[in-house]
C-alpha positions in Angstrom: 0.0 0.0 0.0 1.2 3.5 -0.8 -1.3 6.3 -0.1 -1.6 9.2 -2.5 -0.9 12.3 -0.5 2.3 13.4 1.1 1.7 14.3 4.7 4.0 17.3 4.2 5.3 18.2 0.8 8.5 20.2 0.6 8.1 24.0 0.5 10.1 26.6 -1.4 13.3 27.7 0.4 15.3 30.9 0.0 18.9 31.1 1.5 22.0 33.1 1.2 25.2 31.5 -0.2 27.0 29.6 2.5 23.9 29.2 4.7 22.5 25.8 5.4 19.3 24.8 3.6 16.7 22.3 4.7 14.0 20.9 2.6 11.5 18.8 4.5 9.0 16.2 3.3 6.8 13.7 5.1 6.0 10.9 2.7 2.6 9.3 2.4 1.8 6.5 4.7 2.5 3.1 3.3 3.0 -0.6 4.0 5.9 -1.2 4.1 6.9 2.3 5.2 8.2 4.1 2.1 11.8 5.3 1.9 12.5 8.9 0.8 14.9 10.0 -1.8 15.3 13.4 -3.6 15.6 14.6 -7.2 17.0 18.0 -8.2 16.1 19.3 -11.7 15.0 15.7 -12.6 18.3 14.0 -11.5 18.7 11.8 -8.5 20.7 13.3 -5.6 23.5 11.2 -4.2 24.4 11.3 -0.6 28.0 10.9 -1.7 28.2 14.7 -1.6 29.5 15.4 1.9 27.6 18.7 2.1 24.4 16.8 1.6 22.5 14.8 4.3 19.3 12.9 3.8 17.7 11.8 7.1 14.1 10.7 7.3 12.3 13.1 4.9 14.8 15.9 5.4 17.3 17.0 2.8 20.0 19.1 4.4 22.6 21.1 2.6 25.4 22.1 4.9 26.7 25.1 3.0 24.8 26.2 0.0 26.3 27.2 -3.3 24.7 29.0 -6.2 24.8 25.7 -8.0 22.4 24.2 -5.4 19.6 26.4 -6.6 16.9 24.5 -8.5 13.7 22.5 -8.3 13.6 19.6 -5.8 11.2 16.8 -5.6 10.7 14.4 -2.8 10.2 10.7 -3.9 8.6 8.1 -1.6 9.3 4.5 -2.7 8.2 1.1 -1.4 7.6 -2.3 -3.1 4.2 -1.0 -4.5 5.8 1.9 -6.4 6.8 5.5 -6.2 5.1 8.8 -5.4 6.5 12.2 -6.4 5.8 15.3 -4.3 4.9 18.7 -5.7 8.2 20.4 -6.7 9.8 22.9 -4.3 12.3 25.6 -5.4 15.5 26.3 -3.6 16.7 29.8 -4.4 20.3 30.8 -3.4 21.2 34.5 -3.2 
């Protein structure tokens, strides 16, 4: 089972260069409980980037750069399938 609605979709975030940024998402309820991953401008984000942490539904960028600006989507996945959140924009000034 993977319900339709995200309990909390990510919201737009505006930060200054060098500031931390947090995008939060609470995935739909599911059985089994869905895992959360993120896409930026359509590409999967990798937690190999040491500035980036994905914990629960939170995506945390330690020190933002201009290149971090873009459109982020939270993806909830379990054995049933995937659900994509509404897009959220990260603006970096």
